Residue, then its C-alpha position, 0 to 999 in steps of 0.5 A: m838086255k831089253l830096254y824100254v823107254g818111258m817119255d813124259l811130254h810137256s809143252t817145254n820139256v820132255v823127261t825120258q826114262i829108260i828101264n831094264e827088264e828087272d825095272s831098274v832105271v839105267y837112264r833119265k833126262k830132264q830136257g827141252c823139246d828138242l828132237y836132236q838132243i832128245l835121239k842123241g840121249l837115246e842113241p847109246f841104248q838103240t839096239e837094246i830098246e824094245g819099244i817107246a811109250v810116251e804120256s802127253t797131256m798136249p797134242i803130240r807134236l814131236l811124235p810125227k818127227i820121230m817117226e819120219r826118222k823111220s825108227r824101228f820103234r812102234p809107239i805105245l800112246q798114252s793120254a792123261a785126258h784119256t785115262 
């Protein structure tokens, strides 16, 4: 089943939520901005994730680190400042 990740990035925490094709939440977690912990949370779903969208009102500091890991995901960036 295809899964879609949404991340709400703040200066001290990130809320990550995964939904399926039927808009049912299959994972939701609020945690600190620790890249290792964020990726560890996504790991069980990695073969089914179709994309990741990141919403942020601050400069996105984690995104370059995520992309350095040669992720197969192409981010969809959404800034509250530009909506």
